[in-house]
ROVEXPA-739866 format. One record per residue (C-alpha): residue number from 0; residue in one letter; x, z, y. Coordinates in nm, 2 decimals, decimal comma. Layout:
REM residues N
[r NUM "a" [X Z Y]] ...
This chain:
REM residues 60
[r 0 "m" [0,00 0,00 0,00]] [r 1 "s" [0,29 0,06 0,24]] [r 2 "v" [0,40 -0,30 0,20]] [r 3 "v" [0,08 -0,41 0,38]] [r 4 "f" [0,18 -0,22 0,69]] [r 5 "i" [0,50 -0,43 0,70]] [r 6 "v" [0,37 -0,77 0,59]] [r 7 "v" [0,05 -0,79 0,80]] [r 8 "p" [0,23 -0,73 1,14]] [r 9 "l" [0,51 -0,96 1,03]] [r 10 "a" [0,27 -1,24 0,94]] [r 11 "a" [0,09 -1,19 1,27]] [r 12 "l" [0,42 -1,21 1,45]] [r 13 "i" [0,51 -1,54 1,27]] [r 14 "v" [0,17 -1,69 1,35]] [r 15 "l" [0,20 -1,59 1,72]] [r 16 "a" [0,55 -1,75 1,73]] [r 17 "a" [0,41 -2,07 1,58]] [r 18 "v" [0,13 -2,09 1,82]] [r 19 "i" [0,36 -2,03 2,12]] [r 20 "a" [0,60 -2,30 1,99]] [r 21 "f" [0,31 -2,54 1,95]] [r 22 "v" [0,18 -2,48 2,30]] [r 23 "v" [0,52 -2,51 2,46]] [r 24 "s" [0,60 -2,83 2,28]] [r 25 "a" [0,25 -2,98 2,36]] [r 26 "r" [0,29 -2,90 2,73]] [r 27 "r" [0,63 -3,07 2,74]] [r 28 "g" [0,49 -3,39 2,59]] [r 29 "q" [0,66 -3,36 2,25]] [r 30 "f" [0,35 -3,50 2,08]] [r 31 "d" [0,30 -3,80 2,31]] [r 32 "d" [0,29 -4,13 2,13]] [r 33 "l" [0,53 -4,36 2,30]] [r 34 "d" [0,54 -4,64 2,03]] [r 35 "t" [0,17 -4,73 1,98]] [r 36 "p" [0,05 -4,82 2,34]] [r 37 "p" [0,28 -5,12 2,38]] [r 38 "v" [0,18 -5,25 2,04]] [r 39 "r" [-0,19 -5,18 2,06]] [r 40 "m" [-0,26 -5,50 2,25]] [r 41 "l" [-0,12 -5,70 1,96]] [r 42 "n" [-0,38 -5,56 1,71]] [r 43 "d" [-0,73 -5,71 1,72]] [r 44 "d" [-1,02 -5,47 1,74]] [r 45 "y" [-1,21 -5,67 1,49]] [r 46 "a" [-1,13 -5,93 1,22]] [r 47 "a" [-1,17 -6,29 1,30]] [r 48 "r" [-1,52 -6,41 1,22]] [r 49 "k" [-1,62 -6,73 1,06]] [r 50 "p" [-1,86 -6,94 1,27]] [r 51 "e" [-2,23 -6,89 1,19]] [r 52 "s" [-2,49 -7,16 1,18]] [r 53 "r" [-2,82 -7,13 1,38]] [r 54 "d" [-3,00 -6,98 1,08]] [r 55 "g" [-2,75 -6,69 1,05]] [r 56 "v" [-2,58 -6,82 0,74]] [r 57 "t" [-2,20 -6,82 0,74]] [r 58 "e" [-2,05 -7,17 0,70]] [r 59 "n" [-1,76 -7,24 0,47]] 
């Protein structure tokens, strides 16, 4: 039972350190994506569609 008095505060301290590290790194822009925005314009938002006839049937 005495181990609980050591492990629980130690675990809380580790979690607090991880949260502080995450917040600091997020504020400094560590997680900003610098590679995707220049390439995003090269990717189409939708697949190229085949032309459809007037009755709504796709032509081959």
